PDBQT receptor file of N, H, CA, C and O in Angstrom, charges set to zero:
ATOM      1  N   GLU A   1       0.851  -1.176   0.000  1.00  0.00    +0.000 N 
ATOM      2  CA  GLU A   1       0.000   0.000   0.000  1.00  0.00    +0.000 C 
ATOM      3  C   GLU A   1       0.896   1.238   0.000  1.00  0.00    +0.000 C 
ATOM      4  O   GLU A   1       1.831   1.310   0.797  1.00  0.00    +0.000 OA
ATOM      5  N   PRO A   2       0.641   2.189  -0.851  1.00  0.00    +0.000 N 
ATOM      6  CA  PRO A   2       1.448   3.415  -0.885  1.00  0.00    +0.000 C 
ATOM      7  C   PRO A   2       1.399   4.149   0.443  1.00  0.00    +0.000 C 
ATOM      8  O   PRO A   2       0.416   4.074   1.180  1.00  0.00    +0.000 OA
ATOM      9  N   GLY A   3       2.484   4.862   0.733  1.00  0.00    +0.000 N 
ATOM     10  H   GLY A   3       3.283   4.923   0.135  1.00  0.00    +0.000 HD
ATOM     11  CA  GLY A   3       2.589   5.603   1.986  1.00  0.00    +0.000 C 
ATOM     12  C   GLY A   3       1.598   6.748   2.078  1.00  0.00    +0.000 C 
ATOM     13  O   GLY A   3       1.070   7.222   1.072  1.00  0.00    +0.000 OA
ATOM     14  N   LYS A   4       1.364   7.175   3.286  1.00  0.00    +0.000 N 
ATOM     15  H   LYS A   4       1.793   6.791   4.104  1.00  0.00    +0.000 HD
ATOM     16  CA  LYS A   4       0.423   8.258   3.520  1.00  0.00    +0.000 C 
ATOM     17  C   LYS A   4       1.125   9.472   4.110  1.00  0.00    +0.000 C 
ATOM     18  O   LYS A   4       0.477  10.322   4.720  1.00  0.00    +0.000 OA
ATOM     19  N   GLY A   5       2.439   9.565   3.938  1.00  0.00    +0.000 N 
ATOM     20  H   GLY A   5       2.966   8.874   3.442  1.00  0.00    +0.000 HD
ATOM     21  CA  GLY A   5       3.210  10.694   4.449  1.00  0.00    +0.000 C 
ATOM     22  C   GLY A   5       3.010  11.932   3.602  1.00  0.00    +0.000 C 
ATOM     23  O   GLY A   5       2.390  11.874   2.541  1.00  0.00    +0.000 OA
ATOM     24  N   PRO A   6       3.539  13.058   4.072  1.00  0.00    +0.000 N 
ATOM     25  CA  PRO A   6       3.374  14.306   3.329  1.00  0.00    +0.000 C 
ATOM     26  C   PRO A   6       4.152  14.297   2.021  1.00  0.00    +0.000 C 
ATOM     27  O   PRO A   6       5.324  13.919   2.004  1.00  0.00    +0.000 OA
ATOM     28  N   ARG A   7       3.533  14.697   0.952  1.00  0.00    +0.000 N 
ATOM     29  H   ARG A   7       2.581  15.004   0.966  1.00  0.00    +0.000 HD
ATOM     30  CA  ARG A   7       4.213  14.796  -0.332  1.00  0.00    +0.000 C 
ATOM     31  C   ARG A   7       4.852  16.161  -0.419  1.00  0.00    +0.000 C 
ATOM     32  O   ARG A   7       4.181  17.182  -0.268  1.00  0.00    +0.000 OA
ATOM     33  N   VAL A   8       6.148  16.180  -0.663  1.00  0.00    +0.000 N 
ATOM     34  H   VAL A   8       6.693  15.351  -0.786  1.00  0.00    +0.000 HD
ATOM     35  CA  VAL A   8       6.862  17.440  -0.795  1.00  0.00    +0.000 C 
ATOM     36  C   VAL A   8       6.805  17.892  -2.238  1.00  0.00    +0.000 C 
ATOM     37  O   VAL A   8       6.684  19.086  -2.513  1.00  0.00    +0.000 OA
ATOM     38  N   ASN A   9       6.889  16.969  -3.144  1.00  0.00    +0.000 N 
ATOM     39  H   ASN A   9       6.987  15.999  -2.921  1.00  0.00    +0.000 HD
ATOM     40  CA  ASN A   9       6.665  17.222  -4.562  1.00  0.00    +0.000 C 
ATOM     41  C   ASN A   9       6.188  15.918  -5.165  1.00  0.00    +0.000 C 
ATOM     42  O   ASN A   9       5.979  14.948  -4.436  1.00  0.00    +0.000 OA
ATOM     43  N   ARG A  10       6.012  15.864  -6.454  1.00  0.00    +0.000 N 
ATOM     44  H   ARG A  10       6.181  16.652  -7.047  1.00  0.00    +0.000 HD
ATOM     45  CA  ARG A  10       5.445  14.650  -7.038  1.00  0.00    +0.000 C 
ATOM     46  C   ARG A  10       6.407  13.476  -7.037  1.00  0.00    +0.000 C 
ATOM     47  O   ARG A  10       6.001  12.357  -7.349  1.00  0.00    +0.000 OA
ATOM     48  N   ASN A  11       7.671  13.695  -6.696  1.00  0.00    +0.000 N 
ATOM     49  H   ASN A  11       8.002  14.604  -6.442  1.00  0.00    +0.000 HD
ATOM     50  CA  ASN A  11       8.664  12.639  -6.775  1.00  0.00    +0.000 C 
ATOM     51  C   ASN A  11       9.068  12.030  -5.444  1.00  0.00    +0.000 C 
ATOM     52  O   ASN A  11       9.599  10.919  -5.429  1.00  0.00    +0.000 OA
ATOM     53  N   VAL A  12       8.844  12.696  -4.342  1.00  0.00    +0.000 N 
ATOM     54  H   VAL A  12       8.413  13.598  -4.354  1.00  0.00    +0.000 HD
ATOM     55  CA  VAL A  12       9.383  12.227  -3.074  1.00  0.00    +0.000 C 
ATOM     56  C   VAL A  12       8.286  12.131  -2.029  1.00  0.00    +0.000 C 
ATOM     57  O   VAL A  12       7.432  13.011  -1.919  1.00  0.00    +0.000 OA
ATOM     58  N   ASN A  13       8.323  11.056  -1.268  1.00  0.00    +0.000 N 
ATOM     59  H   ASN A  13       9.017  10.341  -1.357  1.00  0.00    +0.000 HD
ATOM     60  CA  ASN A  13       7.352  10.830  -0.212  1.00  0.00    +0.000 C 
ATOM     61  C   ASN A  13       8.074  10.174   0.953  1.00  0.00    +0.000 C 
ATOM     62  O   ASN A  13       8.925   9.311   0.739  1.00  0.00    +0.000 OA
ATOM     63  N   ILE A  14       7.758  10.557   2.158  1.00  0.00    +0.000 N 
ATOM     64  H   ILE A  14       7.067  11.258   2.332  1.00  0.00    +0.000 HD
ATOM     65  CA  ILE A  14       8.332   9.914   3.333  1.00  0.00    +0.000 C 
ATOM     66  C   ILE A  14       7.258   9.056   3.982  1.00  0.00    +0.000 C 
ATOM     67  O   ILE A  14       6.142   9.524   4.208  1.00  0.00    +0.000 OA
ATOM     68  N   GLU A  15       7.578   7.831   4.278  1.00  0.00    +0.000 N 
ATOM     69  H   GLU A  15       8.485   7.451   4.094  1.00  0.00    +0.000 HD
ATOM     70  CA  GLU A  15       6.638   6.891   4.879  1.00  0.00    +0.000 C 
ATOM     71  C   GLU A  15       6.540   7.151   6.379  1.00  0.00    +0.000 C 
ATOM     72  O   GLU A  15       7.558   7.342   7.044  1.00  0.00    +0.000 OA
ATOM     73  N   THR A  16       5.349   7.158   6.903  1.00  0.00    +0.000 N 
ATOM     74  H   THR A  16       4.521   7.003   6.363  1.00  0.00    +0.000 HD
ATOM     75  CA  THR A  16       5.148   7.398   8.331  1.00  0.00    +0.000 C 
ATOM     76  C   THR A  16       4.393   6.248   8.980  1.00  0.00    +0.000 C 
ATOM     77  O   THR A  16       3.654   6.451   9.943  1.00  0.00    +0.000 OA
ATOM     78  N   GLY A  17       4.573   5.064   8.465  1.00  0.00    +0.000 N 
ATOM     79  H   GLY A  17       5.173   4.899   7.682  1.00  0.00    +0.000 HD
ATOM     80  CA  GLY A  17       3.837   3.901   8.952  1.00  0.00    +0.000 C 
ATOM     81  C   GLY A  17       4.414   3.279  10.202  1.00  0.00    +0.000 C 
ATOM     82  O   GLY A  17       4.950   3.981  11.060  1.00  0.00    +0.000 OA
ATOM     83  N   GLN A  18       4.309   1.982  10.311  1.00  0.00    +0.000 N 
ATOM     84  H   GLN A  18       3.874   1.412   9.614  1.00  0.00    +0.000 HD
ATOM     85  CA  GLN A  18       4.653   1.242  11.511  1.00  0.00    +0.000 C 
ATOM     86  C   GLN A  18       6.130   0.863  11.602  1.00  0.00    +0.000 C 
ATOM     87  O   GLN A  18       6.557   0.341  12.632  1.00  0.00    +0.000 OA
ATOM     88  N   VAL A  19       6.910   1.104  10.574  1.00  0.00    +0.000 N 
ATOM     89  H   VAL A  19       6.563   1.528   9.738  1.00  0.00    +0.000 HD
ATOM     90  CA  VAL A  19       8.311   0.693  10.544  1.00  0.00    +0.000 C 
ATOM     91  C   VAL A  19       9.167   1.753  11.242  1.00  0.00    +0.000 C 
ATOM     92  O   VAL A  19       9.031   2.940  10.945  1.00  0.00    +0.000 OA
ATOM     93  N   PRO A  20      10.051   1.344  12.169  1.00  0.00    +0.000 N 
ATOM     94  CA  PRO A  20      10.870   2.344  12.867  1.00  0.00    +0.000 C 
ATOM     95  C   PRO A  20      11.868   3.060  11.954  1.00  0.00    +0.000 C 
ATOM     96  O   PRO A  20      12.184   4.227  12.181  1.00  0.00    +0.000 OA
ATOM     97  N   GLN A  21      12.359   2.377  10.936  1.00  0.00    +0.000 N 
ATOM     98  H   GLN A  21      12.101   1.428  10.752  1.00  0.00    +0.000 HD
ATOM     99  CA  GLN A  21      13.299   2.985   9.994  1.00  0.00    +0.000 C 
ATOM    100  C   GLN A  21      12.513   3.843   9.000  1.00  0.00    +0.000 C 
ATOM    101  O   GLN A  21      11.439   3.453   8.544  1.00  0.00    +0.000 OA
ATOM    102  N   GLY A  22      13.064   5.018   8.670  1.00  0.00    +0.000 N 
ATOM    103  H   GLY A  22      13.937   5.335   9.041  1.00  0.00    +0.000 HD
ATOM    104  CA  GLY A  22      12.413   5.875   7.688  1.00  0.00    +0.000 C 
ATOM    105  C   GLY A  22      12.383   5.229   6.317  1.00  0.00    +0.000 C 
ATOM    106  O   GLY A  22      13.232   4.401   5.987  1.00  0.00    +0.000 OA
ATOM    107  N   GLN A  23      11.416   5.608   5.539  1.00  0.00    +0.000 N 
ATOM    108  H   GLN A  23      10.727   6.280   5.806  1.00  0.00    +0.000 HD
ATOM    109  CA  GLN A  23      11.295   5.110   4.177  1.00  0.00    +0.000 C 
ATOM    110  C   GLN A  23      11.159   6.302   3.240  1.00  0.00    +0.000 C 
ATOM    111  O   GLN A  23      10.411   7.240   3.515  1.00  0.00    +0.000 OA
ATOM    112  N   LEU A  24      11.886   6.255   2.135  1.00  0.00    +0.000 N 
ATOM    113  H   LEU A  24      12.494   5.493   1.911  1.00  0.00    +0.000 HD
ATOM    114  CA  LEU A  24      11.912   7.353   1.175  1.00  0.00    +0.000 C 
ATOM    115  C   LEU A  24      11.839   6.759  -0.224  1.00  0.00    +0.000 C 
ATOM    116  O   LEU A  24      12.613   5.862  -0.557  1.00  0.00    +0.000 OA
ATOM    117  N   TYR A  25      10.925   7.248  -1.041  1.00  0.00    +0.000 N 
ATOM    118  H   TYR A  25      10.296   7.977  -0.770  1.00  0.00    +0.000 HD
ATOM    119  CA  TYR A  25      10.708   6.692  -2.378  1.00  0.00    +0.000 C 
ATOM    120  C   TYR A  25      10.684   7.788  -3.429  1.00  0.00    +0.000 C 
ATOM    121  O   TYR A  25      10.229   8.901  -3.165  1.00  0.00    +0.000 OA
ATOM    122  N   ASN A  26      11.169   7.476  -4.609  1.00  0.00    +0.000 N 
ATOM    123  H   ASN A  26      11.539   6.572  -4.824  1.00  0.00    +0.000 HD
ATOM    124  CA  ASN A  26      11.047   8.352  -5.767  1.00  0.00    +0.000 C 
ATOM    125  C   ASN A  26       9.788   7.917  -6.505  1.00  0.00    +0.000 C 
ATOM    126  O   ASN A  26       9.794   6.920  -7.227  1.00  0.00    +0.000 OA
ATOM    127  N   LEU A  27       8.722   8.663  -6.320  1.00  0.00    +0.000 N 
ATOM    128  H   LEU A  27       8.717   9.473  -5.734  1.00  0.00    +0.000 HD
ATOM    129  CA  LEU A  27       7.434   8.257  -6.876  1.00  0.00    +0.000 C 
ATOM    130  C   LEU A  27       7.352   8.406  -8.385  1.00  0.00    +0.000 C 
ATOM    131  O   LEU A  27       6.472   7.818  -9.013  1.00  0.00    +0.000 OA
ATOM    132  N   ALA A  28       8.247   9.178  -8.978  1.00  0.00    +0.000 N 
ATOM    133  H   ALA A  28       8.962   9.656  -8.468  1.00  0.00    +0.000 HD
ATOM    134  CA  ALA A  28       8.262   9.298 -10.439  1.00  0.00    +0.000 C 
ATOM    135  C   ALA A  28       8.720   7.991 -11.079  1.00  0.00    +0.000 C 
ATOM    136  O   ALA A  28       8.292   7.643 -12.180  1.00  0.00    +0.000 OA
ATOM    137  N   ASN A  29       9.602   7.265 -10.372  1.00  0.00    +0.000 N 
ATOM    138  H   ASN A  29       9.950   7.547  -9.477  1.00  0.00    +0.000 HD
ATOM    139  CA  ASN A  29      10.156   6.024 -10.923  1.00  0.00    +0.000 C 
ATOM    140  C   ASN A  29       9.670   4.776 -10.205  1.00  0.00    +0.000 C 
ATOM    141  O   ASN A  29       9.903   3.667 -10.686  1.00  0.00    +0.000 OA
ATOM    142  N   ASP A  30       9.006   4.923  -9.072  1.00  0.00    +0.000 N 
ATOM    143  H   ASP A  30       8.817   5.824  -8.681  1.00  0.00    +0.000 HD
ATOM    144  CA  ASP A  30       8.683   3.778  -8.225  1.00  0.00    +0.000 C 
ATOM    145  C   ASP A  30       7.335   3.994  -7.534  1.00  0.00    +0.000 C 
ATOM    146  O   ASP A  30       7.276   4.117  -6.311  1.00  0.00    +0.000 OA
ATOM    147  N   LEU A  31       6.264   4.038  -8.310  1.00  0.00    +0.000 N 
ATOM    148  H   LEU A  31       6.312   3.937  -9.303  1.00  0.00    +0.000 HD
ATOM    149  CA  LEU A  31       4.935   4.269  -7.737  1.00  0.00    +0.000 C 
ATOM    150  C   LEU A  31       4.514   3.183  -6.759  1.00  0.00    +0.000 C 
ATOM    151  O   LEU A  31       3.728   3.444  -5.848  1.00  0.00    +0.000 OA
ATOM    152  N   GLY A  32       5.024   1.975  -6.934  1.00  0.00    +0.000 N 
ATOM    153  H   GLY A  32       5.662   1.763  -7.674  1.00  0.00    +0.000 HD
ATOM    154  CA  GLY A  32       4.686   0.872  -6.041  1.00  0.00    +0.000 C 
ATOM    155  C   GLY A  32       5.486   0.876  -4.755  1.00  0.00    +0.000 C 
ATOM    156  O   GLY A  32       5.298   0.006  -3.904  1.00  0.00    +0.000 OA
ATOM    157  N   GLU A  33       6.383   1.852  -4.602  1.00  0.00    +0.000 N 
ATOM    158  H   GLU A  33       6.536   2.559  -5.293  1.00  0.00    +0.000 HD
ATOM    159  CA  GLU A  33       7.222   2.001  -3.413  1.00  0.00    +0.000 C 
ATOM    160  C   GLU A  33       7.944   0.701  -3.066  1.00  0.00    +0.000 C 
ATOM    161  O   GLU A  33       7.833   0.192  -1.951  1.00  0.00    +0.000 OA
ATOM    162  N   GLN A  34       8.677   0.178  -4.031  1.00  0.00    +0.000 N 
ATOM    163  H   GLN A  34       8.767   0.591  -4.937  1.00  0.00    +0.000 HD
ATOM    164  CA  GLN A  34       9.424  -1.061  -3.851  1.00  0.00    +0.000 C 
ATOM    165  C   GLN A  34      10.887  -0.829  -3.498  1.00  0.00    +0.000 C 
ATOM    166  O   GLN A  34      11.530  -1.715  -2.935  1.00  0.00    +0.000 OA
ATOM    167  N   ASN A  35      11.431   0.361  -3.822  1.00  0.00    +0.000 N 
ATOM    168  H   ASN A  35      10.908   1.081  -4.280  1.00  0.00    +0.000 HD
ATOM    169  CA  ASN A  35      12.850   0.651  -3.636  1.00  0.00    +0.000 C 
ATOM    170  C   ASN A  35      13.025   1.782  -2.615  1.00  0.00    +0.000 C 
ATOM    171  O   ASN A  35      12.905   2.958  -2.957  1.00  0.00    +0.000 OA
ATOM    172  N   ASN A  36      13.309   1.415  -1.365  1.00  0.00    +0.000 N 
ATOM    173  H   ASN A  36      13.406   0.459  -1.088  1.00  0.00    +0.000 HD
ATOM    174  CA  ASN A  36      13.487   2.389  -0.290  1.00  0.00    +0.000 C 
ATOM    175  C   ASN A  36      14.837   3.081  -0.469  1.00  0.00    +0.000 C 
ATOM    176  O   ASN A  36      15.879   2.426  -0.427  1.00  0.00    +0.000 OA
ATOM    177  N   LEU A  37      14.826   4.395  -0.669  1.00  0.00    +0.000 N 
ATOM    178  H   LEU A  37      13.980   4.927  -0.703  1.00  0.00    +0.000 HD
ATOM    179  CA  LEU A  37      16.039   5.169  -0.931  1.00  0.00    +0.000 C 
ATOM    180  C   LEU A  37      16.604   5.846   0.314  1.00  0.00    +0.000 C 
ATOM    181  O   LEU A  37      17.516   6.665   0.200  1.00  0.00    +0.000 OA
ATOM    182  N   SER A  38      16.088   5.527   1.492  1.00  0.00    +0.000 N 
ATOM    183  H   SER A  38      15.347   4.862   1.585  1.00  0.00    +0.000 HD
ATOM    184  CA  SER A  38      16.509   6.236   2.703  1.00  0.00    +0.000 C 
ATOM    185  C   SER A  38      18.001   6.080   2.993  1.00  0.00    +0.000 C 
ATOM    186  O   SER A  38      18.626   7.034   3.456  1.00  0.00    +0.000 OA
ATOM    187  N   ALA A  39      18.583   4.928   2.741  1.00  0.00    +0.000 N 
ATOM    188  H   ALA A  39      18.075   4.153   2.366  1.00  0.00    +0.000 HD
ATOM    189  CA  ALA A  39      20.018   4.729   2.996  1.00  0.00    +0.000 C 
ATOM    190  C   ALA A  39      20.873   5.507   2.000  1.00  0.00    +0.000 C 
ATOM    191  O   ALA A  39      21.981   5.930   2.330  1.00  0.00    +0.000 OA
ATOM    192  N   GLU A  40      20.367   5.695   0.792  1.00  0.00    +0.000 N 
ATOM    193  H   GLU A  40      19.467   5.351   0.524  1.00  0.00    +0.000 HD
ATOM    194  CA  GLU A  40      21.111   6.416  -0.242  1.00  0.00    +0.000 C 
ATOM    195  C   GLU A  40      20.985   7.931  -0.101  1.00  0.00    +0.000 C 
ATOM    196  O   GLU A  40      21.840   8.669  -0.590  1.00  0.00    +0.000 OA
ATOM    197  N   HIS A  41      19.931   8.400   0.559  1.00  0.00    +0.000 N 
ATOM    198  H   HIS A  41      19.236   7.800   0.955  1.00  0.00    +0.000 HD
ATOM    199  CA  HIS A  41      19.676   9.839   0.690  1.00  0.00    +0.000 C 
ATOM    200  C   HIS A  41      19.317  10.197   2.136  1.00  0.00    +0.000 C 
ATOM    201  O   HIS A  41      18.216  10.684   2.393  1.00  0.00    +0.000 OA
ATOM    202  N   PRO A  42      20.236   9.961   3.082  1.00  0.00    +0.000 N 
ATOM    203  CA  PRO A  42      19.912  10.244   4.487  1.00  0.00    +0.000 C 
ATOM    204  C   PRO A  42      19.640  11.721   4.755  1.00  0.00    +0.000 C 
ATOM    205  O   PRO A  42      18.882  12.055   5.666  1.00  0.00    +0.000 OA
ATOM    206  N   GLU A  43      20.252  12.613   3.966  1.00  0.00    +0.000 N 
ATOM    207  H   GLU A  43      20.868  12.342   3.226  1.00  0.00    +0.000 HD
ATOM    208  CA  GLU A  43      20.021  14.043   4.171  1.00  0.00    +0.000 C 
ATOM    209  C   GLU A  43      18.583  14.423   3.815  1.00  0.00    +0.000 C 
ATOM    210  O   GLU A  43      17.982  15.251   4.501  1.00  0.00    +0.000 OA
ATOM    211  N   LYS A  44      18.027  13.841   2.770  1.00  0.00    +0.000 N 
ATOM    212  H   LYS A  44      18.515  13.169   2.213  1.00  0.00    +0.000 HD
ATOM    213  CA  LYS A  44      16.635  14.107   2.384  1.00  0.00    +0.000 C 
ATOM    214  C   LYS A  44      15.682  13.498   3.411  1.00  0.00    +0.000 C 
ATOM    215  O   LYS A  44      14.664  14.099   3.754  1.00  0.00    +0.000 OA
ATOM    216  N   LEU A  45      16.016  12.313   3.895  1.00  0.00    +0.000 N 
ATOM    217  H   LEU A  45      16.843  11.825   3.616  1.00  0.00    +0.000 HD
ATOM    218  CA  LEU A  45      15.196  11.683   4.927  1.00  0.00    +0.000 C 
ATOM    219  C   LEU A  45      15.169  12.550   6.184  1.00  0.00    +0.000 C 
ATOM    220  O   LEU A  45      14.110  12.742   6.783  1.00  0.00    +0.000 OA
ATOM    221  N   ALA A  46      16.326  13.073   6.585  1.00  0.00    +0.000 N 
ATOM    222  H   ALA A  46      17.186  12.917   6.099  1.00  0.00    +0.000 HD
ATOM    223  CA  ALA A  46      16.398  13.938   7.769  1.00  0.00    +0.000 C 
ATOM    224  C   ALA A  46      15.587  15.217   7.561  1.00  0.00    +0.000 C 
ATOM    225  O   ALA A  46      14.881  15.662   8.466  1.00  0.00    +0.000 OA
ATOM    226  N   GLU A  47      15.687  15.799   6.380  1.00  0.00    +0.000 N 
ATOM    227  H   GLU A  47      16.260  15.437   5.645  1.00  0.00    +0.000 HD
ATOM    228  CA  GLU A  47      14.938  17.023   6.061  1.00  0.00    +0.000 C 
ATOM    229  C   GLU A  47      13.430  16.790   6.152  1.00  0.00    +0.000 C 
ATOM    230  O   GLU A  47      12.708  17.577   6.764  1.00  0.00    +0.000 OA
ATOM    231  N   LEU A  48      12.966  15.711   5.542  1.00  0.00    +0.000 N 
ATOM    232  H   LEU A  48      13.552  15.072   5.045  1.00  0.00    +0.000 HD
ATOM    233  CA  LEU A  48      11.536  15.423   5.539  1.00  0.00    +0.000 C 
ATOM    234  C   LEU A  48      11.045  14.990   6.920  1.00  0.00    +0.000 C 
ATOM    235  O   LEU A  48       9.912  15.287   7.299  1.00  0.00    +0.000 OA
ATOM    236  N   SER A  49      11.894  14.292   7.670  1.00  0.00    +0.000 N 
ATOM    237  H   SER A  49      12.815  14.051   7.363  1.00  0.00    +0.000 HD
ATOM    238  CA  SER A  49      11.528  13.893   9.032  1.00  0.00    +0.000 C 
ATOM    239  C   SER A  49      11.357  15.117   9.921  1.00  0.00    +0.000 C 
ATOM    240  O   SER A  49      10.432  15.175  10.731  1.00  0.00    +0.000 OA
ATOM    241  N   ALA A  50      12.249  16.095   9.771  1.00  0.00    +0.000 N 
ATOM    242  H   ALA A  50      13.000  16.047   9.113  1.00  0.00    +0.000 HD
ATOM    243  CA  ALA A  50      12.145  17.340  10.540  1.00  0.00    +0.000 C 
ATOM    244  C   ALA A  50      10.866  18.086  10.168  1.00  0.00    +0.000 C 
ATOM    245  O   ALA A  50      10.197  18.647  11.036  1.00  0.00    +0.000 OA
ATOM    246  N   MET A  51      10.528  18.092   8.885  1.00  0.00    +0.000 N 
ATOM    247  H   MET A  51      11.072  17.636   8.180  1.00  0.00    +0.000 HD
ATOM    248  CA  MET A  51       9.304  18.745   8.426  1.00  0.00    +0.000 C 
ATOM    249  C   MET A  51       8.077  18.059   9.038  1.00  0.00    +0.000 C 
ATOM    250  O   MET A  51       7.146  18.726   9.489  1.00  0.00    +0.000 OA
ATOM    251  N   LEU A  52       8.086  16.739   9.048  1.00  0.00    +0.000 N 
ATOM    252  H   LEU A  52       8.842  16.197   8.681  1.00  0.00    +0.000 HD
ATOM    253  CA  LEU A  52       6.971  15.989   9.624  1.00  0.00    +0.000 C 
ATOM    254  C   LEU A  52       6.844  16.272  11.121  1.00  0.00    +0.000 C 
ATOM    255  O   LEU A  52       5.735  16.420  11.634  1.00  0.00    +0.000 OA
ATOM    256  N   LYS A  53       7.970  16.346  11.815  1.00  0.00    +0.000 N 
ATOM    257  H   LYS A  53       8.871  16.226  11.398  1.00  0.00    +0.000 HD
ATOM    258  CA  LYS A  53       7.955  16.643  13.249  1.00  0.00    +0.000 C 
ATOM    259  C   LYS A  53       7.312  18.008  13.510  1.00  0.00    +0.000 C 
ATOM    260  O   LYS A  53       6.515  18.153  14.437  1.00  0.00    +0.000 OA
ATOM    261  N   GLN A  54       7.657  19.004  12.697  1.00  0.00    +0.000 N 
ATOM    262  H   GLN A  54       8.304  18.886  11.944  1.00  0.00    +0.000 HD
ATOM    263  CA  GLN A  54       7.069  20.340  12.847  1.00  0.00    +0.000 C 
ATOM    264  C   GLN A  54       5.561  20.309  12.610  1.00  0.00    +0.000 C 
ATOM    265  O   GLN A  54       4.801  20.955  13.333  1.00  0.00    +0.000 OA
ATOM    266  N   ILE A  55       5.137  19.571  11.614  1.00  0.00    +0.000 N 
ATOM    267  H   ILE A  55       5.754  19.047  11.026  1.00  0.00    +0.000 HD
ATOM    268  CA  ILE A  55       3.707  19.463  11.306  1.00  0.00    +0.000 C 
ATOM    269  C   ILE A  55       2.969  18.826  12.475  1.00  0.00    +0.000 C 
ATOM    270  O   ILE A  55       1.901  19.291  12.873  1.00  0.00    +0.000 OA
ATOM    271  N   ARG A  56       3.545  17.758  13.025  1.00  0.00    +0.000 N 
ATOM    272  H   ARG A  56       4.413  17.381  12.702  1.00  0.00    +0.000 HD
ATOM    273  CA  ARG A  56       2.900  17.077  14.156  1.00  0.00    +0.000 C 
ATOM    274  C   ARG A  56       2.845  17.976  15.390  1.00  0.00    +0.000 C 
ATOM    275  O   ARG A  56       1.836  18.003  16.094  1.00  0.00    +0.000 OA
ATOM    276  N   GLN A  57       3.925  18.709  15.651  1.00  0.00    +0.000 N 
ATOM    277  H   GLN A  57       4.745  18.686  15.078  1.00  0.00    +0.000 HD
ATOM    278  CA  GLN A  57       3.960  19.598  16.811  1.00  0.00    +0.000 C 
ATOM    279  C   GLN A  57       2.945  20.733  16.679  1.00  0.00    +0.000 C 
ATOM    280  O   GLN A  57       2.443  21.244  17.680  1.00  0.00    +0.000 OA
ATOM    281  N   ALA A  58       2.652  21.120  15.454  1.00  0.00    +0.000 N 
ATOM    282  H   ALA A  58       3.060  20.706  14.641  1.00  0.00    +0.000 HD
ATOM    283  CA  ALA A  58       1.663  22.172  15.213  1.00  0.00    +0.000 C 
ATOM    284  C   ALA A  58       0.233  21.641  15.334  1.00  0.00    +0.000 C 
ATOM    285  O   ALA A  58      -0.728  22.405  15.252  1.00  0.00    +0.000 OA
ATOM    286  N   GLY A  59       0.103  20.324  15.529  1.00  0.00    +0.000 N 
ATOM    287  H   GLY A  59       0.884  19.704  15.596  1.00  0.00    +0.000 HD
ATOM    288  CA  GLY A  59      -1.218  19.730  15.678  1.00  0.00    +0.000 C 
ATOM    289  C   GLY A  59      -1.914  19.471  14.365  1.00  0.00    +0.000 C 
ATOM    290  O   GLY A  59      -3.133  19.308  14.322  1.00  0.00    +0.000 OA
ATOM    291  N   ARG A  60      -1.145  19.433  13.294  1.00  0.00    +0.000 N 
ATOM    292  H   ARG A  60      -0.155  19.566  13.329  1.00  0.00    +0.000 HD
ATOM    293  CA  ARG A  60      -1.716  19.188  11.967  1.00  0.00    +0.000 C 
ATOM    294  C   ARG A  60      -1.212  17.850  11.453  1.00  0.00    +0.000 C 
ATOM    295  O   ARG A  60      -0.089  17.449  11.757  1.00  0.00    +0.000 OA
ATOM    296  N   SER A  61      -2.024  17.168  10.688  1.00  0.00    +0.000 N 
ATOM    297  H   SER A  61      -2.936  17.494  10.441  1.00  0.00    +0.000 HD
ATOM    298  CA  SER A  61      -1.603  15.902  10.104  1.00  0.00    +0.000 C 
ATOM    299  C   SER A  61      -1.187  16.052   8.647  1.00  0.00    +0.000 C 
ATOM    300  O   SER A  61      -0.616  15.128   8.067  1.00  0.00    +0.000 OA
ATOM    301  N   ARG A  62      -1.466  17.207   8.053  1.00  0.00    +0.000 N 
ATOM    302  H   ARG A  62      -1.929  17.957   8.524  1.00  0.00    +0.000 HD
ATOM    303  CA  ARG A  62      -1.076  17.466   6.662  1.00  0.00    +0.000 C 
ATOM    304  C   ARG A  62      -0.501  18.870   6.578  1.00  0.00    +0.000 C 
ATOM    305  O   ARG A  62      -0.938  19.769   7.296  1.00  0.00    +0.000 OA
ATOM    306  N   PRO A  63       0.501  19.061   5.681  1.00  0.00    +0.000 N 
ATOM    307  CA  PRO A  63       1.095  20.401   5.543  1.00  0.00    +0.000 C 
ATOM    308  C   PRO A  63       0.102  21.413   4.987  1.00  0.00    +0.000 C 
ATOM    309  O   PRO A  63       0.445  22.582   4.811  1.00  0.00    +0.000 OA
TER     310      PRO A  63
């Protein structure tokens, strides 16, 4: 099932599901979210994780 995290643009999505490790996908090339890019792009994962934390602290579930 595709992730339900905040979409920053049409290509990148951060997974916020039940897995403790972050998940990052290029949706332009991987709509089925089969190739987790979090290990290859830890800086993008950190950026999106920080954004998600701010959204949650503001009491919002969507940007």
